[in-house]
Each structure stands twice: as C-alpha cells, then as structure tokens.
mmCIF file as Biopython writes it, N, C-alpha, C and O atoms, coordinates in Angstrom:
data_model
#
loop_
_atom_site.group_PDB
_atom_site.id
_atom_site.type_symbol
_atom_site.label_atom_id
_atom_site.label_alt_id
_atom_site.label_comp_id
_atom_site.label_asym_id
_atom_site.label_entity_id
_atom_site.label_seq_id
_atom_site.pdbx_PDB_ins_code
_atom_site.Cartn_x
_atom_site.Cartn_y
_atom_site.Cartn_z
_atom_site.occupancy
_atom_site.B_iso_or_equiv
_atom_site.auth_seq_id
_atom_site.auth_asym_id
_atom_site.pdbx_PDB_model_num
ATOM 1   N N  . MET A ? 1  ? 85.864  42.573 67.093 1.0 0.0 1  A 1 
ATOM 2   C CA . MET A ? 1  ? 87.191  43.172 67.067 1.0 0.0 1  A 1 
ATOM 3   C C  . MET A ? 1  ? 88.238  42.100 66.990 1.0 0.0 1  A 1 
ATOM 4   O O  . MET A ? 1  ? 89.261  42.200 67.667 1.0 0.0 1  A 1 
ATOM 5   N N  . SER A ? 2  ? 88.030  41.098 66.209 1.0 0.0 2  A 1 
ATOM 6   C CA . SER A ? 2  ? 88.933  39.982 66.181 1.0 0.0 2  A 1 
ATOM 7   C C  . SER A ? 2  ? 90.069  40.098 65.187 1.0 0.0 2  A 1 
ATOM 8   O O  . SER A ? 2  ? 91.048  39.359 65.296 1.0 0.0 2  A 1 
ATOM 9   N N  . ASP A ? 3  ? 89.977  40.996 64.225 1.0 0.0 3  A 1 
ATOM 10  C CA . ASP A ? 3  ? 90.997  41.070 63.195 1.0 0.0 3  A 1 
ATOM 11  C C  . ASP A ? 3  ? 91.997  42.194 63.390 1.0 0.0 3  A 1 
ATOM 12  O O  . ASP A ? 3  ? 93.011  42.227 62.693 1.0 0.0 3  A 1 
ATOM 13  N N  . ASN A ? 4  ? 91.750  43.128 64.320 1.0 0.0 4  A 1 
ATOM 14  C CA . ASN A ? 4  ? 92.646  44.247 64.588 1.0 0.0 4  A 1 
ATOM 15  C C  . ASN A ? 4  ? 92.969  45.034 63.327 1.0 0.0 4  A 1 
ATOM 16  O O  . ASN A ? 4  ? 94.132  45.337 63.062 1.0 0.0 4  A 1 
ATOM 17  N N  . ASN A ? 5  ? 91.935  45.369 62.542 1.0 0.0 5  A 1 
ATOM 18  C CA . ASN A ? 5  ? 92.128  46.167 61.363 1.0 0.0 5  A 1 
ATOM 19  C C  . ASN A ? 5  ? 92.006  47.641 61.715 1.0 0.0 5  A 1 
ATOM 20  O O  . ASN A ? 5  ? 91.619  47.965 62.838 1.0 0.0 5  A 1 
ATOM 21  N N  . PRO A ? 6  ? 92.323  48.547 60.790 1.0 0.0 6  A 1 
ATOM 22  C CA . PRO A ? 6  ? 92.265  49.976 61.109 1.0 0.0 6  A 1 
ATOM 23  C C  . PRO A ? 6  ? 90.909  50.438 61.644 1.0 0.0 6  A 1 
ATOM 24  O O  . PRO A ? 6  ? 90.860  51.323 62.499 1.0 0.0 6  A 1 
ATOM 25  N N  . GLU A ? 7  ? 89.826  49.866 61.164 1.0 0.0 7  A 1 
ATOM 26  C CA . GLU A ? 7  ? 88.516  50.252 61.671 1.0 0.0 7  A 1 
ATOM 27  C C  . GLU A ? 7  ? 88.376  49.922 63.164 1.0 0.0 7  A 1 
ATOM 28  O O  . GLU A ? 7  ? 87.760  50.686 63.907 1.0 0.0 7  A 1 
ATOM 29  N N  . ASP A ? 8  ? 88.938  48.799 63.606 1.0 0.0 8  A 1 
ATOM 30  C CA . ASP A ? 8  ? 88.882  48.445 65.021 1.0 0.0 8  A 1 
ATOM 31  C C  . ASP A ? 8  ? 89.641  49.443 65.855 1.0 0.0 8  A 1 
ATOM 32  O O  . ASP A ? 8  ? 89.166  49.832 66.923 1.0 0.0 8  A 1 
ATOM 33  N N  . ARG A ? 9  ? 90.800  49.873 65.410 1.0 0.0 9  A 1 
ATOM 34  C CA . ARG A ? 9  ? 91.614  50.800 66.185 1.0 0.0 9  A 1 
ATOM 35  C C  . ARG A ? 9  ? 90.877  52.134 66.318 1.0 0.0 9  A 1 
ATOM 36  O O  . ARG A ? 9  ? 90.929  52.767 67.373 1.0 0.0 9  A 1 
ATOM 37  N N  . GLN A ? 10 ? 90.201  52.557 65.269 1.0 0.0 10 A 1 
ATOM 38  C CA . GLN A ? 10 ? 89.476  53.808 65.332 1.0 0.0 10 A 1 
ATOM 39  C C  . GLN A ? 10 ? 88.227  53.679 66.208 1.0 0.0 10 A 1 
ATOM 40  O O  . GLN A ? 10 ? 87.883  54.610 66.936 1.0 0.0 10 A 1 
ATOM 41  N N  . ALA A ? 11 ? 87.557  52.540 66.142 1.0 0.0 11 A 1 
ATOM 42  C CA . ALA A ? 11 ? 86.311  52.353 66.842 1.0 0.0 11 A 1 
ATOM 43  C C  . ALA A ? 11 ? 86.475  52.123 68.328 1.0 0.0 11 A 1 
ATOM 44  O O  . ALA A ? 11 ? 85.642  52.587 69.107 1.0 0.0 11 A 1 
ATOM 45  N N  . GLY A ? 12 ? 87.523  51.421 68.755 1.0 0.0 12 A 1 
ATOM 46  C CA . GLY A ? 12 ? 87.591  51.122 70.185 1.0 0.0 12 A 1 
ATOM 47  C C  . GLY A ? 12 ? 88.954  50.774 70.687 1.0 0.0 12 A 1 
ATOM 48  O O  . GLY A ? 12 ? 89.062  50.245 71.793 1.0 0.0 12 A 1 
ATOM 49  N N  . GLY A ? 13 ? 89.994  51.030 69.961 1.0 0.0 13 A 1 
ATOM 50  C CA . GLY A ? 13 ? 91.318  50.751 70.457 1.0 0.0 13 A 1 
ATOM 51  C C  . GLY A ? 13 ? 91.908  49.482 69.836 1.0 0.0 13 A 1 
ATOM 52  O O  . GLY A ? 13 ? 91.488  49.016 68.777 1.0 0.0 13 A 1 
ATOM 53  N N  . LEU A ? 14 ? 92.896  48.954 70.545 1.0 0.0 14 A 1 
ATOM 54  C CA . LEU A ? 14 ? 93.641  47.807 70.069 1.0 0.0 14 A 1 
ATOM 55  C C  . LEU A ? 14 ? 93.130  46.510 70.679 1.0 0.0 14 A 1 
ATOM 56  O O  . LEU A ? 14 ? 92.594  46.507 71.787 1.0 0.0 14 A 1 
ATOM 57  N N  . ASN A ? 15 ? 93.292  45.435 69.971 1.0 0.0 15 A 1 
ATOM 58  C CA . ASN A ? 15 ? 92.945  44.118 70.472 1.0 0.0 15 A 1 
ATOM 59  C C  . ASN A ? 15 ? 94.215  43.438 70.986 1.0 0.0 15 A 1 
ATOM 60  O O  . ASN A ? 15 ? 95.066  43.078 70.173 1.0 0.0 15 A 1 
ATOM 61  N N  . PRO A ? 16 ? 94.382  43.245 72.296 1.0 0.0 16 A 1 
ATOM 62  C CA . PRO A ? 16 ? 95.609  42.665 72.806 1.0 0.0 16 A 1 
ATOM 63  C C  . PRO A ? 16 ? 95.836  41.234 72.370 1.0 0.0 16 A 1 
ATOM 64  O O  . PRO A ? 16 ? 96.932  40.701 72.545 1.0 0.0 16 A 1 
ATOM 65  N N  . GLN A ? 17 ? 94.819  40.600 71.803 1.0 0.0 17 A 1 
ATOM 66  C CA . GLN A ? 17 ? 94.987  39.236 71.293 1.0 0.0 17 A 1 
ATOM 67  C C  . GLN A ? 17 ? 95.444  39.211 69.832 1.0 0.0 17 A 1 
ATOM 68  O O  . GLN A ? 17 ? 95.754  38.148 69.295 1.0 0.0 17 A 1 
ATOM 69  N N  . ALA A ? 18 ? 95.484  40.368 69.200 1.0 0.0 18 A 1 
ATOM 70  C CA . ALA A ? 18 ? 95.855  40.419 67.783 1.0 0.0 18 A 1 
ATOM 71  C C  . ALA A ? 18 ? 96.470  41.777 67.458 1.0 0.0 18 A 1 
ATOM 72  O O  . ALA A ? 18 ? 95.848  42.609 66.797 1.0 0.0 18 A 1 
ATOM 73  N N  . LEU A ? 19 ? 97.701  41.989 67.931 1.0 0.0 19 A 1 
ATOM 74  C CA . LEU A ? 19 ? 98.395  43.255 67.724 1.0 0.0 19 A 1 
ATOM 75  C C  . LEU A ? 19 ? 99.335  43.182 66.513 1.0 0.0 19 A 1 
ATOM 76  O O  . LEU A ? 19 ? 100.034 42.186 66.324 1.0 0.0 19 A 1 
ATOM 77  N N  . ARG A ? 20 ? 99.347  44.220 65.713 1.0 0.0 20 A 1 
ATOM 78  C CA . ARG A ? 20 ? 100.334 44.338 64.648 1.0 0.0 20 A 1 
ATOM 79  C C  . ARG A ? 20 ? 101.685 44.597 65.312 1.0 0.0 20 A 1 
ATOM 80  O O  . ARG A ? 20 ? 101.734 45.112 66.429 1.0 0.0 20 A 1 
ATOM 81  N N  . LEU A ? 21 ? 102.779 44.246 64.636 1.0 0.0 21 A 1 
ATOM 82  C CA . LEU A ? 21 ? 104.118 44.432 65.215 1.0 0.0 21 A 1 
ATOM 83  C C  . LEU A ? 21 ? 104.324 45.901 65.585 1.0 0.0 21 A 1 
ATOM 84  O O  . LEU A ? 21 ? 104.882 46.189 66.643 1.0 0.0 21 A 1 
ATOM 85  N N  . GLU A ? 22 ? 103.897 46.812 64.758 1.0 0.0 22 A 1 
ATOM 86  C CA . GLU A ? 22 ? 104.076 48.248 65.017 1.0 0.0 22 A 1 
ATOM 87  C C  . GLU A ? 22 ? 103.349 48.657 66.294 1.0 0.0 22 A 1 
ATOM 88  O O  . GLU A ? 22 ? 103.877 49.440 67.083 1.0 0.0 22 A 1 
ATOM 89  N N  . ASP A ? 23 ? 102.144 48.132 66.503 1.0 0.0 23 A 1 
ATOM 90  C CA . ASP A ? 23 ? 101.377 48.472 67.698 1.0 0.0 23 A 1 
ATOM 91  C C  . ASP A ? 23 ? 102.013 47.872 68.948 1.0 0.0 23 A 1 
ATOM 92  O O  . ASP A ? 23 ? 102.089 48.532 69.984 1.0 0.0 23 A 1 
ATOM 93  N N  . LEU A ? 24 ? 102.466 46.632 68.857 1.0 0.0 24 A 1 
ATOM 94  C CA . LEU A ? 24 ? 103.122 45.987 69.997 1.0 0.0 24 A 1 
ATOM 95  C C  . LEU A ? 24 ? 104.407 46.735 70.366 1.0 0.0 24 A 1 
ATOM 96  O O  . LEU A ? 24 ? 104.677 46.960 71.546 1.0 0.0 24 A 1 
ATOM 97  N N  . ALA A ? 25 ? 105.190 47.116 69.369 1.0 0.0 25 A 1 
ATOM 98  C CA . ALA A ? 25 ? 106.429 47.857 69.642 1.0 0.0 25 A 1 
ATOM 99  C C  . ALA A ? 25 ? 106.115 49.146 70.351 1.0 0.0 25 A 1 
ATOM 100 O O  . ALA A ? 25 ? 106.811 49.511 71.298 1.0 0.0 25 A 1 
ATOM 101 N N  . ARG A ? 26 ? 105.077 49.854 69.917 1.0 0.0 26 A 1 
ATOM 102 C CA . ARG A ? 26 ? 104.701 51.112 70.551 1.0 0.0 26 A 1 
ATOM 103 C C  . ARG A ? 26 ? 104.229 50.883 72.000 1.0 0.0 26 A 1 
ATOM 104 O O  . ARG A ? 26 ? 104.611 51.635 72.897 1.0 0.0 26 A 1 
ATOM 105 N N  . ILE A ? 27 ? 103.420 49.872 72.225 1.0 0.0 27 A 1 
ATOM 106 C CA . ILE A ? 27 ? 102.931 49.569 73.574 1.0 0.0 27 A 1 
ATOM 107 C C  . ILE A ? 27 ? 104.079 49.233 74.501 1.0 0.0 27 A 1 
ATOM 108 O O  . ILE A ? 27 ? 104.141 49.755 75.614 1.0 0.0 27 A 1 
ATOM 109 N N  . LEU A ? 28 ? 104.980 48.383 74.075 1.0 0.0 28 A 1 
ATOM 110 C CA . LEU A ? 28 ? 106.111 48.018 74.918 1.0 0.0 28 A 1 
ATOM 111 C C  . LEU A ? 28 ? 107.012 49.192 75.208 1.0 0.0 28 A 1 
ATOM 112 O O  . LEU A ? 28 ? 107.490 49.334 76.333 1.0 0.0 28 A 1 
ATOM 113 N N  . THR A ? 29 ? 107.255 50.028 74.238 1.0 0.0 29 A 1 
ATOM 114 C CA . THR A ? 29 ? 108.103 51.197 74.430 1.0 0.0 29 A 1 
ATOM 115 C C  . THR A ? 29 ? 107.466 52.220 75.357 1.0 0.0 29 A 1 
ATOM 116 O O  . THR A ? 29 ? 108.130 52.743 76.253 1.0 0.0 29 A 1 
ATOM 117 N N  . VAL A ? 30 ? 106.183 52.511 75.151 1.0 0.0 30 A 1 
ATOM 118 C CA . VAL A ? 30 ? 105.471 53.494 75.990 1.0 0.0 30 A 1 
ATOM 119 C C  . VAL A ? 30 ? 105.352 52.989 77.438 1.0 0.0 30 A 1 
ATOM 120 O O  . VAL A ? 30 ? 105.403 53.778 78.382 1.0 0.0 30 A 1 
ATOM 121 N N  . SER A ? 31 ? 105.193 51.666 77.601 1.0 0.0 31 A 1 
ATOM 122 C CA . SER A ? 31 ? 105.027 51.132 78.958 1.0 0.0 31 A 1 
ATOM 123 C C  . SER A ? 31 ? 106.327 51.247 79.773 1.0 0.0 31 A 1 
ATOM 124 O O  . SER A ? 31 ? 106.318 51.189 81.002 1.0 0.0 31 A 1 
ATOM 125 N N  . GLY A ? 32 ? 107.433 51.410 79.053 1.0 0.0 32 A 1 
ATOM 126 C CA . GLY A ? 32 ? 108.716 51.537 79.735 1.0 0.0 32 A 1 
ATOM 127 C C  . GLY A ? 32 ? 109.297 50.209 80.189 1.0 0.0 32 A 1 
ATOM 128 O O  . GLY A ? 32 ? 110.376 50.178 80.780 1.0 0.0 32 A 1 
ATOM 129 N N  . LEU A ? 33 ? 108.606 49.122 79.924 1.0 0.0 33 A 1 
ATOM 130 C CA . LEU A ? 33 ? 109.106 47.820 80.340 1.0 0.0 33 A 1 
ATOM 131 C C  . LEU A ? 33 ? 110.224 47.329 79.450 1.0 0.0 33 A 1 
ATOM 132 O O  . LEU A ? 33 ? 111.104 46.593 79.896 1.0 0.0 33 A 1 
ATOM 133 N N  . ARG A ? 34 ? 110.194 47.731 78.201 1.0 0.0 34 A 1 
ATOM 134 C CA . ARG A ? 34 ? 111.174 47.269 77.251 1.0 0.0 34 A 1 
ATOM 135 C C  . ARG A ? 34 ? 111.197 48.183 76.063 1.0 0.0 34 A 1 
ATOM 136 O O  . ARG A ? 34 ? 110.149 48.460 75.480 1.0 0.0 34 A 1 
ATOM 137 N N  . ALA A ? 35 ? 112.376 48.668 75.680 1.0 0.0 35 A 1 
ATOM 138 C CA . ALA A ? 35 ? 112.490 49.422 74.444 1.0 0.0 35 A 1 
ATOM 139 C C  . ALA A ? 35 ? 112.272 48.428 73.318 1.0 0.0 35 A 1 
ATOM 140 O O  . ALA A ? 35 ? 112.926 47.386 73.274 1.0 0.0 35 A 1 
ATOM 141 N N  . ALA A ? 36 ? 111.382 48.730 72.431 1.0 0.0 36 A 1 
ATOM 142 C CA . ALA A ? 36 ? 111.029 47.751 71.379 1.0 0.0 36 A 1 
ATOM 143 C C  . ALA A ? 36 ? 110.929 48.410 70.042 1.0 0.0 36 A 1 
ATOM 144 O O  . ALA A ? 36 ? 110.451 49.538 69.922 1.0 0.0 36 A 1 
ATOM 145 N N  . THR A ? 37 ? 111.376 47.713 69.042 1.0 0.0 37 A 1 
ATOM 146 C CA . THR A ? 37 ? 111.219 48.124 67.638 1.0 0.0 37 A 1 
ATOM 147 C C  . THR A ? 37 ? 110.669 46.935 66.883 1.0 0.0 37 A 1 
ATOM 148 O O  . THR A ? 37 ? 110.703 45.804 67.366 1.0 0.0 37 A 1 
ATOM 149 N N  . VAL A ? 38 ? 110.167 47.200 65.703 1.0 0.0 38 A 1 
ATOM 150 C CA . VAL A ? 38 ? 109.692 46.106 64.841 1.0 0.0 38 A 1 
ATOM 151 C C  . VAL A ? 38 ? 110.829 45.135 64.568 1.0 0.0 38 A 1 
ATOM 152 O O  . VAL A ? 38 ? 110.603 43.927 64.496 1.0 0.0 38 A 1 
ATOM 153 N N  . GLU A ? 39 ? 112.041 45.638 64.414 1.0 0.0 39 A 1 
ATOM 154 C CA . GLU A ? 39 ? 113.189 44.774 64.150 1.0 0.0 39 A 1 
ATOM 155 C C  . GLU A ? 39 ? 113.450 43.824 65.335 1.0 0.0 39 A 1 
ATOM 156 O O  . GLU A ? 39 ? 113.747 42.647 65.132 1.0 0.0 39 A 1 
ATOM 157 N N  . ILE A ? 40 ? 113.340 44.327 66.543 1.0 0.0 40 A 1 
ATOM 158 C CA . ILE A ? 40 ? 113.512 43.491 67.735 1.0 0.0 40 A 1 
ATOM 159 C C  . ILE A ? 40 ? 112.425 42.421 67.770 1.0 0.0 40 A 1 
ATOM 160 O O  . ILE A ? 40 ? 112.699 41.250 68.034 1.0 0.0 40 A 1 
ATOM 161 N N  . LEU A ? 41 ? 111.196 42.835 67.503 1.0 0.0 41 A 1 
ATOM 162 C CA . LEU A ? 41 ? 110.079 41.878 67.521 1.0 0.0 41 A 1 
ATOM 163 C C  . LEU A ? 41 ? 110.267 40.830 66.403 1.0 0.0 41 A 1 
ATOM 164 O O  . LEU A ? 41 ? 109.997 39.647 66.615 1.0 0.0 41 A 1 
ATOM 165 N N  . ASP A ? 42 ? 110.716 41.253 65.248 1.0 0.0 42 A 1 
ATOM 166 C CA . ASP A ? 42 ? 110.987 40.291 64.177 1.0 0.0 42 A 1 
ATOM 167 C C  . ASP A ? 42 ? 112.053 39.266 64.593 1.0 0.0 42 A 1 
ATOM 168 O O  . ASP A ? 42 ? 111.937 38.082 64.276 1.0 0.0 42 A 1 
ATOM 169 N N  . ALA A ? 43 ? 113.083 39.723 65.298 1.0 0.0 43 A 1 
ATOM 170 C CA . ALA A ? 43 ? 114.114 38.829 65.798 1.0 0.0 43 A 1 
ATOM 171 C C  . ALA A ? 43 ? 113.533 37.842 66.805 1.0 0.0 43 A 1 
ATOM 172 O O  . ALA A ? 43 ? 113.880 36.661 66.801 1.0 0.0 43 A 1 
ATOM 173 N N  . ASP A ? 44 ? 112.638 38.339 67.674 1.0 0.0 44 A 1 
ATOM 174 C CA . ASP A ? 44 ? 111.993 37.437 68.644 1.0 0.0 44 A 1 
ATOM 175 C C  . ASP A ? 44 ? 111.147 36.404 67.918 1.0 0.0 44 A 1 
ATOM 176 O O  . ASP A ? 44 ? 111.134 35.233 68.298 1.0 0.0 44 A 1 
ATOM 177 N N  . LEU A ? 45 ? 110.444 36.824 66.884 1.0 0.0 45 A 1 
ATOM 178 C CA . LEU A ? 45 ? 109.623 35.865 66.119 1.0 0.0 45 A 1 
ATOM 179 C C  . LEU A ? 45 ? 110.510 34.828 65.453 1.0 0.0 45 A 1 
ATOM 180 O O  . LEU A ? 45 ? 110.174 33.644 65.418 1.0 0.0 45 A 1 
ATOM 181 N N  . ASP A ? 46 ? 111.645 35.275 64.923 1.0 0.0 46 A 1 
ATOM 182 C CA . ASP A ? 46 ? 112.587 34.320 64.295 1.0 0.0 46 A 1 
ATOM 183 C C  . ASP A ? 46 ? 113.142 33.353 65.348 1.0 0.0 46 A 1 
ATOM 184 O O  . ASP A ? 46 ? 113.492 32.217 65.027 1.0 0.0 46 A 1 
ATOM 185 N N  . ALA A ? 47 ? 113.223 33.809 66.611 1.0 0.0 47 A 1 
ATOM 186 C CA . ALA A ? 47 ? 113.716 32.968 67.694 1.0 0.0 47 A 1 
ATOM 187 C C  . ALA A ? 47 ? 112.649 32.074 68.290 1.0 0.0 47 A 1 
ATOM 188 O O  . ALA A ? 47 ? 112.933 31.293 69.199 1.0 0.0 47 A 1 
ATOM 189 N N  . GLY A ? 48 ? 111.418 32.177 67.790 1.0 0.0 48 A 1 
ATOM 190 C CA . GLY A ? 48 ? 110.377 31.268 68.244 1.0 0.0 48 A 1 
ATOM 191 C C  . GLY A ? 48 ? 109.215 31.881 68.986 1.0 0.0 48 A 1 
ATOM 192 O O  . GLY A ? 48 ? 108.342 31.155 69.461 1.0 0.0 48 A 1 
ATOM 193 N N  . ALA A ? 49 ? 109.176 33.215 69.103 1.0 0.0 49 A 1 
ATOM 194 C CA . ALA A ? 49 ? 108.039 33.852 69.777 1.0 0.0 49 A 1 
ATOM 195 C C  . ALA A ? 49 ? 106.761 33.510 69.029 1.0 0.0 49 A 1 
ATOM 196 O O  . ALA A ? 49 ? 106.770 33.409 67.802 1.0 0.0 49 A 1 
ATOM 197 N N  . PRO A ? 50 ? 105.665 33.331 69.752 1.0 0.0 50 A 1 
ATOM 198 C CA . PRO A ? 50 ? 104.417 32.933 69.109 1.0 0.0 50 A 1 
ATOM 199 C C  . PRO A ? 50 ? 103.800 34.035 68.247 1.0 0.0 50 A 1 
ATOM 200 O O  . PRO A ? 50 ? 103.896 35.221 68.564 1.0 0.0 50 A 1 
ATOM 201 N N  . ARG A ? 51 ? 103.178 33.623 67.169 1.0 0.0 51 A 1 
ATOM 202 C CA . ARG A ? 51 ? 102.520 34.553 66.258 1.0 0.0 51 A 1 
ATOM 203 C C  . ARG A ? 51 ? 101.178 33.941 65.867 1.0 0.0 51 A 1 
ATOM 204 O O  . ARG A ? 51 ? 101.075 32.726 65.695 1.0 0.0 51 A 1 
ATOM 205 N N  . ASN A ? 52 ? 100.158 34.772 65.727 1.0 0.0 52 A 1 
ATOM 206 C CA . ASN A ? 52 ? 98.853  34.299 65.273 1.0 0.0 52 A 1 
ATOM 207 C C  . ASN A ? 52 ? 98.952  33.960 63.772 1.0 0.0 52 A 1 
ATOM 208 O O  . ASN A ? 52 ? 99.877  34.383 63.078 1.0 0.0 52 A 1 
ATOM 209 N N  . ARG A ? 53 ? 97.981  33.197 63.309 1.0 0.0 53 A 1 
ATOM 210 C CA . ARG A ? 53 ? 97.968  32.792 61.888 1.0 0.0 53 A 1 
ATOM 211 C C  . ARG A ? 53 ? 97.968  33.973 60.942 1.0 0.0 53 A 1 
ATOM 212 O O  . ARG A ? 53 ? 98.516  33.890 59.843 1.0 0.0 53 A 1 
ATOM 213 N N  . ASP A ? 54 ? 97.356  35.076 61.358 1.0 0.0 54 A 1 
ATOM 214 C CA . ASP A ? 54 ? 97.279  36.256 60.491 1.0 0.0 54 A 1 
ATOM 215 C C  . ASP A ? 54 ? 98.503  37.159 60.609 1.0 0.0 54 A 1 
ATOM 216 O O  . ASP A ? 54 ? 98.536  38.238 60.017 1.0 0.0 54 A 1 
ATOM 217 N N  . GLY A ? 55 ? 99.509  36.726 61.368 1.0 0.0 55 A 1 
ATOM 218 C CA . GLY A ? 55 ? 100.733 37.503 61.512 1.0 0.0 55 A 1 
ATOM 219 C C  . GLY A ? 55 ? 100.744 38.466 62.669 1.0 0.0 55 A 1 
ATOM 220 O O  . GLY A ? 55 ? 101.766 39.098 62.938 1.0 0.0 55 A 1 
ATOM 221 N N  . THR A ? 56 ? 99.623  38.595 63.365 1.0 0.0 56 A 1 
ATOM 222 C CA . THR A ? 56 ? 99.564  39.489 64.530 1.0 0.0 56 A 1 
ATOM 223 C C  . THR A ? 56 ? 100.104 38.766 65.748 1.0 0.0 56 A 1 
ATOM 224 O O  . THR A ? 56 ? 100.381 37.567 65.701 1.0 0.0 56 A 1 
ATOM 225 N N  . ILE A ? 57 ? 100.251 39.500 66.835 1.0 0.0 57 A 1 
ATOM 226 C CA . ILE A ? 57 ? 100.833 38.963 68.065 1.0 0.0 57 A 1 
ATOM 227 C C  . ILE A ? 57 ? 99.835  39.078 69.195 1.0 0.0 57 A 1 
ATOM 228 O O  . ILE A ? 57 ? 99.208  40.123 69.370 1.0 0.0 57 A 1 
ATOM 229 N N  . ASN A ? 58 ? 99.681  38.008 69.967 1.0 0.0 58 A 1 
ATOM 230 C CA . ASN A ? 58 ? 98.872  38.029 71.178 1.0 0.0 58 A 1 
ATOM 231 C C  . ASN A ? 58 ? 99.786  38.513 72.305 1.0 0.0 58 A 1 
ATOM 232 O O  . ASN A ? 58 ? 100.798 37.878 72.602 1.0 0.0 58 A 1 
ATOM 233 N N  . LEU A ? 59 ? 99.433  39.631 72.928 1.0 0.0 59 A 1 
ATOM 234 C CA . LEU A ? 59 ? 100.280 40.255 73.952 1.0 0.0 59 A 1 
ATOM 235 C C  . LEU A ? 59 ? 100.577 39.309 75.095 1.0 0.0 59 A 1 
ATOM 236 O O  . LEU A ? 59 ? 101.723 39.242 75.540 1.0 0.0 59 A 1 
ATOM 237 N N  . VAL A ? 60 ? 99.602  38.579 75.585 1.0 0.0 60 A 1 
ATOM 238 C CA . VAL A ? 60 ? 99.790  37.675 76.725 1.0 0.0 60 A 1 
ATOM 239 C C  . VAL A ? 60 ? 100.711 36.505 76.330 1.0 0.0 60 A 1 
ATOM 240 O O  . VAL A ? 60 ? 101.604 36.134 77.091 1.0 0.0 60 A 1 
ATOM 241 N N  . HIS A ? 61 ? 100.494 35.943 75.167 1.0 0.0 61 A 1 
ATOM 242 C CA . HIS A ? 61 ? 101.360 34.835 74.717 1.0 0.0 61 A 1 
ATOM 243 C C  . HIS A ? 61 ? 102.796 35.313 74.504 1.0 0.0 61 A 1 
ATOM 244 O O  . HIS A ? 61 ? 103.750 34.604 74.822 1.0 0.0 61 A 1 
ATOM 245 N N  . TYR A ? 62 ? 102.936 36.519 73.963 1.0 0.0 62 A 1 
ATOM 246 C CA . TYR A ? 62 ? 104.284 37.055 73.749 1.0 0.0 62 A 1 
ATOM 247 C C  . TYR A ? 62 ? 104.964 37.318 75.083 1.0 0.0 62 A 1 
ATOM 248 O O  . TYR A ? 62 ? 106.140 36.988 75.240 1.0 0.0 62 A 1 
ATOM 249 N N  . ALA A ? 63 ? 104.262 37.901 76.050 1.0 0.0 63 A 1 
ATOM 250 C CA . ALA A ? 63 ? 104.822 38.170 77.361 1.0 0.0 63 A 1 
ATOM 251 C C  . ALA A ? 63 ? 105.248 36.871 78.043 1.0 0.0 63 A 1 
ATOM 252 O O  . ALA A ? 63 ? 106.305 36.823 78.673 1.0 0.0 63 A 1 
ATOM 253 N N  . ALA A ? 64 ? 104.439 35.820 77.923 1.0 0.0 64 A 1 
ATOM 254 C CA . ALA A ? 64 ? 104.786 34.523 78.520 1.0 0.0 64 A 1 
ATOM 255 C C  . ALA A ? 64 ? 106.024 33.967 77.839 1.0 0.0 64 A 1 
ATOM 256 O O  . ALA A ? 64 ? 106.889 33.401 78.507 1.0 0.0 64 A 1 
ATOM 257 N N  . TRP A ? 65 ? 106.127 34.114 76.540 1.0 0.0 65 A 1 
ATOM 258 C CA . TRP A ? 65 ? 107.316 33.644 75.822 1.0 0.0 65 A 1 
ATOM 259 C C  . TRP A ? 65 ? 108.565 34.400 76.308 1.0 0.0 65 A 1 
ATOM 260 O O  . TRP A ? 65 ? 109.619 33.802 76.522 1.0 0.0 65 A 1 
ATOM 261 N N  . LEU A ? 66 ? 108.425 35.726 76.478 1.0 0.0 66 A 1 
ATOM 262 C CA . LEU A ? 66 ? 109.567 36.519 76.976 1.0 0.0 66 A 1 
ATOM 263 C C  . LEU A ? 66 ? 110.022 36.021 78.334 1.0 0.0 66 A 1 
ATOM 264 O O  . LEU A ? 66 ? 111.221 35.854 78.558 1.0 0.0 66 A 1 
ATOM 265 N N  . VAL A ? 67 ? 109.088 35.781 79.244 1.0 0.0 67 A 1 
ATOM 266 C CA . VAL A ? 67 ? 109.448 35.322 80.601 1.0 0.0 67 A 1 
ATOM 267 C C  . VAL A ? 67 ? 110.139 33.985 80.522 1.0 0.0 67 A 1 
ATOM 268 O O  . VAL A ? 67 ? 111.132 33.760 81.214 1.0 0.0 67 A 1 
ATOM 269 N N  . LYS A ? 68 ? 109.638 33.097 79.696 1.0 0.0 68 A 1 
ATOM 270 C CA . LYS A ? 68 ? 110.188 31.746 79.602 1.0 0.0 68 A 1 
ATOM 271 C C  . LYS A ? 68 ? 111.561 31.724 78.890 1.0 0.0 68 A 1 
ATOM 272 O O  . LYS A ? 68 ? 112.455 30.972 79.280 1.0 0.0 68 A 1 
ATOM 273 N N  . ASN A ? 69 ? 111.711 32.546 77.858 1.0 0.0 69 A 1 
ATOM 274 C CA . ASN A ? 69 ? 112.877 32.412 76.988 1.0 0.0 69 A 1 
ATOM 275 C C  . ASN A ? 69 ? 113.919 33.532 77.049 1.0 0.0 69 A 1 
ATOM 276 O O  . ASN A ? 69 ? 115.057 33.353 76.615 1.0 0.0 69 A 1 
ATOM 277 N N  . VAL A ? 70 ? 113.527 34.669 77.582 1.0 0.0 70 A 1 
ATOM 278 C CA . VAL A ? 70 ? 114.436 35.810 77.517 1.0 0.0 70 A 1 
ATOM 279 C C  . VAL A ? 70 ? 114.818 36.341 78.881 1.0 0.0 70 A 1 
ATOM 280 O O  . VAL A ? 70 ? 115.991 36.615 79.135 1.0 0.0 70 A 1 
ATOM 281 N N  . LEU A ? 71 ? 113.867 36.486 79.742 1.0 0.0 71 A 1 
ATOM 282 C CA . LEU A ? 71 ? 114.124 37.113 81.045 1.0 0.0 71 A 1 
ATOM 283 C C  . LEU A ? 71 ? 114.748 36.165 82.035 1.0 0.0 71 A 1 
ATOM 284 O O  . LEU A ? 71 ? 115.021 36.551 83.172 1.0 0.0 71 A 1 
#
C-alpha cells in the first residue's frame, strides 16, 4: 500500500504516509481539528510544507510542519 492509488483505498483504506491532497483535506475537515481545502493545502505546500516525491503528503510530517510553522 505504498502508492495510495485507488485500488489501495478500496482494498484497505488510506495510507497516512502517502495521502492525496483531497484525502488529507477531507481527513482534517472531518477530524474537526482544522477546516481544510485543497487550496489551503496548496498554500501550505507553497510555504514549505513537506511533500513526498510523488506529490502525496505524509500526515505525520505535515502535522509536524504545522506545529513548527503555523501553530
């Protein structure tokens, strides 16, 4: 489940180490911790938030970046 492709989501859920922006926005919004949109996440990426080589986001790395740079 390393690539977080549609087959992975159907087979067993999401990979927190490789989330698409849309999935991360949905997770953050549903958790109630932060209202999130793809546009907000794009702005965070432009501001230096970490991104995997394939363009996905590692949830733990992103959360650590938020704590260090935003909160």
